C-alpha positions as CSV (number, residue, x, y, z in Angstrom):
1,X,-35.4,24.7,4.4
2,X,-31.8,25.6,4.3
3,X,-28.7,26.5,6.3
4,X,-29.0,26.2,10.1
5,X,-32.4,24.5,10.1
6,X,-31.3,21.9,7.5
7,X,-28.1,21.1,9.4
8,X,-30.1,20.8,12.7
9,X,-32.5,18.3,11.1
10,X,-29.6,16.4,9.7
11,X,-28.1,16.0,13.2
12,X,-31.4,15.0,14.7
13,X,-32.1,12.4,12.0
14,X,-28.6,10.9,12.1
15,X,-28.3,10.7,15.9
16,X,-31.9,9.5,16.2
17,X,-31.1,6.6,14.0
18,X,-27.9,6.0,16.0
19,X,-29.9,5.9,19.2
20,X,-32.3,3.4,17.7
21,X,-29.4,1.2,16.7
22,X,-28.0,1.3,20.3
23,X,-31.4,0.3,21.7
24,X,-31.7,-2.5,19.2
25,X,-28.2,-3.7,20.2
26,X,-29.4,-4.0,23.8
27,X,-32.4,-6.0,22.8
28,X,-30.3,-8.3,20.6
29,X,-27.8,-8.9,23.4
30,X,-30.7,-9.7,25.7
31,X,-31.6,-12.5,23.3
32,X,-28.0,-13.7,23.2
33,X,-27.4,-12.5,19.6
34,X,-24.1,-10.8,20.4
35,X,-22.7,-10.7,16.8
36,X,-25.9,-8.9,15.7
37,X,-25.7,-6.6,18.7
38,X,-22.1,-5.6,17.9
39,X,-23.2,-4.9,14.3
40,X,-26.0,-2.7,15.6
41,X,-23.5,-0.8,17.7
42,X,-21.3,-0.4,14.6
43,X,-24.3,0.9,12.5
44,X,-25.1,3.3,15.3
45,X,-21.6,4.6,15.4
46,X,-21.7,5.3,11.7
47,X,-24.8,7.3,12.0
48,X,-23.6,9.1,15.1
49,X,-20.4,10.2,13.3
50,X,-22.6,11.6,10.5
51,X,-24.5,13.7,13.1
52,X,-21.4,14.6,15.0
53,X,-19.7,15.8,11.8
54,X,-22.7,18.0,11.0
55,X,-22.5,19.5,14.5
56,X,-18.8,20.1,14.1
57,X,-19.4,21.9,10.9
58,X,-21.8,24.3,12.7
59,X,-19.2,24.9,15.4
60,X,-16.5,25.6,12.8
61,X,-18.8,28.0,10.9
62,X,-19.5,29.9,14.0
63,X,-15.8,30.1,14.9
64,X,-15.1,31.3,11.3
65,X,-18.0,33.8,11.0
66,X,-17.6,35.0,14.6
67,X,-19.9,35.1,17.5
68,X,-23.3,36.7,17.4
69,X,-25.4,34.1,15.7
70,X,-28.9,33.7,17.3
71,X,-29.4,30.7,19.6
72,X,-31.8,28.4,17.9
73,X,-34.1,26.0,19.9
74,X,-33.8,23.6,17.0
75,X,-30.0,23.5,17.3
76,X,-30.3,23.1,21.1
77,X,-32.7,20.2,20.5
78,X,-30.2,18.7,18.0
79,X,-27.4,19.0,20.5
80,X,-29.6,17.4,23.1
81,X,-30.3,14.5,20.8
82,X,-26.6,14.2,20.0
83,X,-25.8,13.9,23.7
84,X,-28.6,11.5,24.3
85,X,-27.4,9.2,21.6
86,X,-23.9,9.2,23.0
87,X,-25.3,8.2,26.4
88,X,-27.3,5.4,24.9
89,X,-24.1,4.1,23.2
90,X,-22.3,3.9,26.5
91,X,-25.2,2.2,28.2
92,X,-25.6,-0.2,25.2
93,X,-22.0,-1.3,25.2
94,X,-22.1,-1.9,29.0
95,X,-25.4,-3.9,28.7
96,X,-23.9,-6.1,26.0
97,X,-20.9,-6.9,28.2
98,X,-23.2,-7.6,31.1
99,X,-25.4,-9.9,29.0
100,X,-22.3,-11.7,27.8
101,X,-21.2,-12.3,31.4
102,X,-24.7,-13.5,32.4
103,X,-24.7,-16.0,29.5
104,X,-21.3,-17.2,30.3
105,X,-22.3,-17.8,33.9
106,X,-25.5,-19.5,32.9
107,X,-23.5,-21.8,30.6
108,X,-21.3,-23.1,33.5
């Protein structure tokens, strides 16, 4: 496997790991483990950036080589996973804040 397929799988792998970290962050926040939740978010961001950079390289290659490359379902899937992970990050950070507020109210 090489080229486009390899890059697509690199994106899928990296952002899949990121999404898992974001889900883990929500679960940790639900347990009141906010420091661990923040670390899971940070770990997720590192993996997300890896996937995002691979995606950006594909875009730059297409811009340099010109249009006309075939649309690959694998690349479409990779882009879908990239967007999904980004959405999970947004939800996870909001959930962590909500759990912090709930805990603060319960502690009053």
